[in-house]
C-alpha positions, 0 to 999 in steps of 0.5 A: 108454495103456491103454484102461479095460475096458468097464463090465459091463452087469449091473453098470450095469442093476443100479445103474440099478435102484438109483437108480431106487428110491431116485429113487422112494423120495425121491419118495414121501417127498416126497409124504408130507411134502407131505401131512403138511404139507398136513394140519397146514396144514389143521389150523391153518388150520381150528382155532378157536383162534388159531396164531401161529408165530414165530422165536427173536426172536418175529417172527411168521411165521405166522398162522392165520384165526382169529388174524386173527379174533381180532385184527381184522386179515388174517392176512397183515399180522401176519408180520413183526410182533414178537409184543410188538406186540399185547400191551399193553406190560407184557405184552410185556416180562414175555413177553420176559423169560421167553422169554429165561430159558427159552431159556437153558436150551438144551433141545431143546424147550420147553412152558409153558402157562396164561399169560394176557395180554392182546392189543391188537386192531387197532381198540385193544379189549383181550382176555384171552387163555389162551395156551399156546407150544411151541419147538424148538430147530434145528440152528442153535441158534436156537428155533422157536415155536409160540403157541396163544391162547384168548379168555379172556372166556367163560371168565372169565364162566362163572367170574363166573356160578359165584362169583355162584351159589356166592354165592347158595348160600352166602347161601341156607345162611346164611339156613338156619343163621339160621332154625335159630338163631332161638329160641336168638338170642330167648333170647339177646338176651332176657337183656342186654334184660332186664337193661338194663329191670331196671337202668333201672328201678333206676337210675330209683327211685335217682334218685326218691329221691335214690340214691347216684351211685356205685349210680347210676353202677355201674347205668347201666355195667350198662345200657351193657354189656348194650346192647352186648352185645345190640348186638354179637349183632344185628350179627353176625347182620345181617352174616350174613343180608345178601348182600354181595359178598365183602370180604377184610379183616384178620381176627382168629381168635379174636375171629372164634370168640368172635363166632360163639360169642355166637350159638351159646351159647343153642342149646349150653346147650339141648342141654346140651352143654359148649364148651371153648375153646383159643385161642392167643394172639398168633396173626397175622391172616389176610385173608378175608371175616369173614362167610364164615369166621363161616359155615364155623364156624357150621356146623361147630358146628351139625353137631357139636352136632346130632351129638352130640344125635342120638346121645344121646352120653353125653358132650356136649362140643364143643372149638374150637381156634385155632393157628399152624401153619407160615405158616397159622392152623388152626381146628379143632372137634371133638365127642364124637358118633358119629364120620363114615364110617369108610371115607372121612370126606371123603366129607361134603365131597361135594354131597348127602351126608348123614347126617342124616334131613332134611339137604340134603348141601350145607353142608360142600361150601359150606363147603369151597368157601369155604375154597378160595376164600380158598387154604385148605382143609378136612380131616375125620377121625375121632378115636381117642377118638370123635367128629369133627373138622374143621380149617380152614386159612387162610394168615396175612396177609403181613407187607407186608399185602395 
């Protein structure tokens, strides 16, 4: 039986040194891993947002202190609970369905955000939260999730305050517009009221002199018609100056245009401006606040009239169109004035940008904000024949009726 040769001492020494280096490298790597783990733990523990970690079944395995503060419960007591347990029942069902659909893709990682959920605290208080999710698929095929939650109440308060400020600014702009229309409105109201007085006197004379009943009936019908005309003008004016919460109702685009024209008719006539109406028939309704849409149209028509008058344009025409475009209704106001800034017509929507010597530069910005609140948009452009064109687009009302 042969005895194996003794290992070469140099070889053993080299192998030993190699093992030492490997052990040293592994120790250093473990140290760095621990430092990284401690750093992430510190970040999570000190984060202002609530952070939760869960397995693929949405069972919580970690909750940071902010999560405990938001949910009013010790973080350790959240571990082991399903994430749905801190949500409203409807929110929990919807989230699990969404999660299952996303996980079915089997992607290595998933991210989605801008999710609003309602959590239920340990004190049974319901709190809206903005949630973001991140998920990583491990080698065993299961996902691990990280959930970031932020109390949405401050955001909602700011949005409400912004809406209130926007409403107040819009109301102030309406009052300004009505003030500018005062002289024209006085003249517009004087016509039907004068007609009422005239035909009332004629009717009185006919009655005193046993006049023809047909003539009496004709005069009373004229009185009724002119009174309704005056009442209609006053009703539109009253809605414009009233400060109400926005109320979205079914709106007839063409009737809205005609209502605005009744307010502006005298002003356009005094400026010697010809108005062209091209109103498409059979338009589907839109869901909108009538007063706010009328405010946009009044603003556009007033701006067009002032633009034509200031430039003393030889052609003095404003065209108002309505049309059906896809799933939307479009209102277009085109004037024959000098047009918009050639380099960037959309600048007219910027706050405090104005081409008027006495303008504030807020009217069109308010109009665009109103359009956005109605899920619509406003565009401005120069037309090839000269002048400017503004298009208000609003989505048509869905058939089911909102």
